[in-house]
VEXDO-461377 format. One line per field, with one value per residue (C-alpha): residue in one letter; x negated, y, z negated; residue number from 1. Coordinates in Angstrom, 3 decimals. Layout:
// VEXDO-461377
code: [A;...]
east: [X;...]
north: [Y;...]
up: [Z;...]
pos: [NUM;...]
This chain:
// VEXDO-461377
code: [M;L;T;R;R;E;M;L;A;G;S;T;T;F;A;G;Y;A;L;S;V;D;T;V;L;A;Q;A;I;K;T;D;T;D;G;I;V;A;G;D;Q;A;V;P;I;G;D;Y;Q;M;P;V;Y;A;A;R;P;A;S;G;K;D;H;P;I;L;I;V;I;S;E;I;W;G;V;H;E;Y;I;R;D;C;T;R;R;F;A;K;A;G;F;C;A;V;A;P;E;L;F;K;R;E;G;G;V;G;H;I;P;N;V;Q;D;V;L;K;V;V;L;A;Q;K;R;E;Q;T;L;G;D;L;K;A;A;A;D;W;A;K;T;R;P;N;V;K;A;S;A;I;G;V;T;G;W;C;W;G;G;S;T;V;Y;Q;V;A;A;T;N;P;D;M;K;A;A;V;A;W;Y;G;P;P;A;R;P;Y;P;G;A;S;G;P;V;T;G;F;D;L;A;K;D;I;K;I;P;L;L;G;L;Y;G;E;T;D;Q;N;P;K;P;E;D;A;R;R;L;G;E;L;V;K;Q;H;N;P;N;V;E;I;I;V;Y;P;G;A;G;H;G;F;H;A;D;Y;R;P;S;Y;S;A;T;A;A;A;D;G;W;K;R;C;N;D;F;L;N;K;N;L;R;A]
east: [-27.607;-26.831;-24.160;-21.337;-22.957;-26.362;-24.773;-22.999;-26.108;-28.457;-26.556;-24.467;-22.470;-20.375;-20.193;-16.712;-15.082;-13.441;-15.567;-12.965;-12.152;-13.231;-16.700;-16.870;-17.713;-19.702;-16.598;-15.055;-13.928;-15.499;-13.555;-15.323;-13.877;-14.215;-11.115;-9.634;-9.858;-10.323;-11.313;-10.385;-7.724;-5.751;-1.944;-0.796;1.894;2.461;-0.902;-2.108;-4.189;-3.455;-6.349;-5.367;-7.326;-5.791;-6.562;-4.871;-5.495;-7.772;-5.609;-2.015;1.143;4.286;2.398;4.584;3.644;2.714;2.350;-0.211;0.063;-2.948;-3.256;-3.927;-7.511;-6.561;-7.817;-11.089;-12.940;-10.514;-7.544;-9.589;-10.523;-6.911;-5.889;-8.406;-7.066;-3.567;-4.856;-6.463;-3.061;-1.565;-0.270;-0.929;-1.750;-1.985;-3.154;-2.451;-4.566;-1.671;-3.661;-5.781;-3.581;-4.678;-8.329;-8.364;-9.085;-11.918;-14.572;-12.992;-14.779;-12.141;-8.948;-6.903;-7.889;-6.887;-3.481;-2.961;-3.095;-1.131;1.742;2.330;2.746;6.250;8.312;9.443;5.849;4.852;7.849;7.424;3.789;4.642;7.326;4.828;2.396;5.101;6.149;2.513;2.047;4.881;2.732;-0.242;-1.095;0.692;2.910;6.507;7.880;11.165;9.399;7.980;7.237;5.677;3.454;1.362;-0.326;0.312;1.215;1.582;3.863;6.155;6.048;7.275;10.610;10.933;10.185;12.416;15.375;14.937;13.311;15.835;13.025;11.741;12.679;10.810;9.014;6.421;5.617;2.546;3.027;4.619;6.339;10.023;10.387;7.655;9.311;8.566;9.065;11.465;13.598;16.513;14.507;12.541;13.538;12.574;12.755;15.639;17.492;16.994;17.809;21.293;19.785;17.321;19.102;16.124;14.352;12.225;9.471;7.986;4.739;3.948;1.784;3.139;0.776;1.141;2.390;3.205;5.392;6.368;7.926;11.311;11.198;10.389;13.251;15.635;14.846;15.423;18.827;19.845;18.929;20.664;23.939;24.283;21.283;20.728;17.359;15.251;12.535;10.722;7.600;5.889;2.495;1.766;-1.311;-1.928;-2.207;-1.971;-4.129;-4.446;-4.942;-7.690;-10.706;-13.190;-11.937;-12.134;-8.334;-8.645;-6.975;-8.053;-5.230;-2.453;-4.075;-4.274;-0.690;0.570;-1.287;0.278;3.748;3.326;2.306;4.921;7.603;6.515;6.255;9.733;11.325;9.292;8.774;12.325]
north: [-13.146;-9.471;-7.849;-5.916;-2.591;-3.657;-4.499;-1.175;0.649;-1.255;-1.846;0.218;-2.883;-2.189;1.584;3.014;0.194;0.775;-0.241;-2.503;-4.629;-8.270;-8.927;-7.519;-10.224;-9.983;-11.116;-7.662;-6.348;-3.137;-1.057;1.701;5.025;4.531;5.917;7.327;10.446;9.545;11.322;12.843;15.521;17.354;17.671;20.803;20.175;23.447;24.327;20.739;19.418;15.677;13.813;11.558;9.424;9.815;8.069;8.357;7.672;10.183;10.319;9.731;11.066;10.062;7.928;6.627;7.594;5.005;5.731;3.340;2.638;1.290;-1.363;-0.191;0.592;3.699;4.629;2.691;1.308;-1.594;0.819;3.184;0.358;-0.791;2.736;2.800;-0.581;0.879;3.889;1.518;-0.159;3.219;4.626;7.902;6.291;8.275;6.791;9.151;9.015;8.697;8.568;11.720;13.884;11.670;11.871;8.933;5.246;4.303;5.136;3.124;-0.190;-1.908;-3.226;-2.674;0.971;1.265;-0.259;2.226;5.059;3.338;1.813;4.973;7.133;8.502;7.180;10.685;11.826;8.830;9.202;12.966;12.658;9.985;12.212;15.070;12.783;11.792;15.454;16.416;13.559;14.989;18.013;16.043;16.218;13.951;12.142;11.079;12.809;10.911;7.507;6.919;3.611;2.522;-0.401;-1.286;-4.149;-5.413;-2.271;-0.530;-3.411;-2.955;0.862;0.124;-1.033;2.251;4.325;2.238;2.679;6.452;8.229;8.744;9.512;5.941;3.712;0.494;-1.024;-3.848;-4.963;-7.198;-9.349;-6.530;-7.815;-6.715;-7.135;-4.461;-1.603;2.006;4.393;7.203;9.928;7.562;4.531;1.839;0.964;-2.282;-3.417;-5.683;-2.657;-0.907;-3.825;-2.474;0.816;-0.650;0.015;0.008;-3.008;-4.721;-7.332;-9.000;-11.029;-13.285;-16.154;-19.554;-19.904;-16.274;-15.908;-12.191;-12.163;-15.825;-16.961;-17.258;-13.562;-12.712;-14.811;-13.417;-9.875;-10.844;-12.331;-9.246;-6.920;-9.185;-8.765;-5.448;-5.295;-8.144;-6.787;-8.459;-11.068;-12.792;-14.811;-17.063;-18.406;-22.007;-22.268;-18.514;-16.661;-13.042;-10.687;-12.965;-9.964;-8.407;-9.417;-8.082;-10.418;-14.187;-14.298;-13.680;-16.162;-15.527;-17.471;-15.881;-12.464;-12.616;-13.837;-11.252;-8.447;-9.492;-9.749;-6.361;-4.620;-6.391;-5.433;-1.798;-1.553;-3.031;-0.629;2.572;2.685;2.165]
up: [-10.863;-10.323;-12.421;-10.845;-11.844;-10.510;-7.187;-7.028;-7.901;-5.614;-2.393;-0.059;0.681;-2.399;-2.074;-2.247;-4.183;-7.519;-10.462;-12.010;-8.951;-8.730;-7.417;-3.853;-1.401;1.833;3.794;3.345;6.733;7.928;10.490;12.398;13.567;17.276;18.978;15.779;13.609;10.007;6.790;3.477;3.344;0.670;0.443;-1.450;-4.058;-5.834;-7.392;-7.176;-4.274;-3.835;-2.098;0.760;3.215;6.664;9.972;13.375;17.048;18.662;21.789;22.836;21.264;19.334;16.910;14.113;10.565;7.954;4.283;2.815;-0.949;-2.839;-5.511;-9.070;-8.093;-6.083;-2.683;-2.626;0.358;1.076;1.302;3.491;5.786;6.078;6.850;9.724;10.900;11.055;12.969;15.503;15.820;16.891;13.605;11.808;8.504;5.262;1.937;-0.982;-4.194;-6.612;-9.859;-9.434;-11.681;-14.575;-13.571;-11.158;-11.788;-9.382;-12.010;-14.814;-15.299;-17.467;-15.892;-19.062;-19.121;-15.455;-16.270;-19.113;-16.573;-13.765;-15.803;-17.814;-14.713;-14.379;-11.497;-10.503;-10.145;-7.986;-5.726;-5.434;-4.485;-1.878;-0.384;-0.232;1.627;4.117;4.643;5.206;7.680;9.783;10.481;11.831;15.525;17.997;15.474;15.783;12.728;12.794;12.616;9.150;7.487;4.222;3.197;0.167;-1.769;-5.337;-7.379;-3.963;-2.841;-5.774;-5.181;-1.612;-3.036;-4.978;-1.836;0.449;-1.889;-2.448;0.481;3.345;5.806;5.693;8.603;7.718;4.747;4.325;0.801;0.196;-2.964;-4.939;-8.156;-7.943;-11.723;-12.383;-14.329;-13.359;-16.306;-15.495;-16.937;-17.330;-18.425;-16.541;-12.999;-11.185;-7.644;-8.596;-9.883;-6.544;-4.233;-3.630;-2.384;0.158;3.441;5.805;7.433;4.768;5.258;2.166;2.323;-0.695;-1.831;-2.874;-5.821;-7.010;-10.586;-10.347;-8.361;-8.316;-5.036;-6.706;-7.603;-3.970;-2.674;-5.259;-4.164;-0.547;-1.383;-3.352;-0.473;2.075;0.290;2.067;4.439;6.965;8.162;5.541;5.997;3.105;3.953;1.395;2.508;1.469;-0.752;-0.815;-4.086;-5.235;-3.239;-0.241;2.061;-0.094;2.055;-0.528;-3.298;-3.980;-3.617;0.136;2.442;6.041;7.544;5.487;5.807;9.603;9.957;7.450;9.322;12.655;11.143;9.430;12.613;14.771;12.206;12.082;15.842;16.282;13.843;14.333;18.109;19.300]
pos: [1;2;3;4;5;6;7;8;9;10;11;12;13;14;15;16;17;18;19;20;21;22;23;24;25;26;27;28;29;30;31;32;33;34;35;36;37;38;39;40;41;42;43;44;45;46;47;48;49;50;51;52;53;54;55;56;57;58;59;60;61;62;63;64;65;66;67;68;69;70;71;72;73;74;75;76;77;78;79;80;81;82;83;84;85;86;87;88;89;90;91;92;93;94;95;96;97;98;99;100;101;102;103;104;105;106;107;108;109;110;111;112;113;114;115;116;117;118;119;120;121;122;123;124;125;126;127;128;129;130;131;132;133;134;135;136;137;138;139;140;141;142;143;144;145;146;147;148;149;150;151;152;153;154;155;156;157;158;159;160;161;162;163;164;165;166;167;168;169;170;171;172;173;174;175;176;177;178;179;180;181;182;183;184;185;186;187;188;189;190;191;192;193;194;195;196;197;198;199;200;201;202;203;204;205;206;207;208;209;210;211;212;213;214;215;216;217;218;219;220;221;222;223;224;225;226;227;228;229;230;231;232;233;234;235;236;237;238;239;240;241;242;243;244;245;246;247;248;249;250;251;252;253;254;255;256;257;258;259;260;261;262;263;264;265;266;267;268;269;270;271;272;273;274;275;276]
């Protein structure tokens, strides 16, 4: 049986995936660039050039902007592919590489070493870089600069709560199995999604798995109830039998049924709230 490294070295099938992800399976969806403009870009933030992967429709106008936030693995092939999928759905999608300042994580083979980088990152830096990505997206051709949404998976999903609560430009948010109890270290101490629930005033859709342990369904529902205390535009979906990472088509956790339904709900939700 081939090892993970042998597969990476010997087959283009696995090219572009982070070293520390689960074994990449052949079921991974591959989205072409027909009808879209896609590629690597750089967003200037002072003297720093933040890498982003951006994809948008090649024609038309007034395309809503969508900020796409990765898992802890950074902007690897799955995130790029999802960004292209959103472009084909009519969005100007931008996926910022949020761990590059620390040297990036895609080349790190050990998950614990990846987590050391990701979980130590200051909240202010993450939110500042995401705001810079959104501001840059407003300057792209044929976008609707007033219509900006945010989505993300796992760590990116929990980061969605942080963005939804703090960036006034956001008009809609979709979180995929992001743990609301995850603390983000900041200047005034750690901040969780639960802490910020009172500040989420925009439409929020949360997509979770019934058998997930982080977050557990009760955490997802608790977050929804906290947000609903002041914001009625919240929907929490828990998929029966699905676990963590059910949308990650390159991993064994993938659930085709839950992933397809979640993708439709995500796009319908974003269209409803960003195209009015």
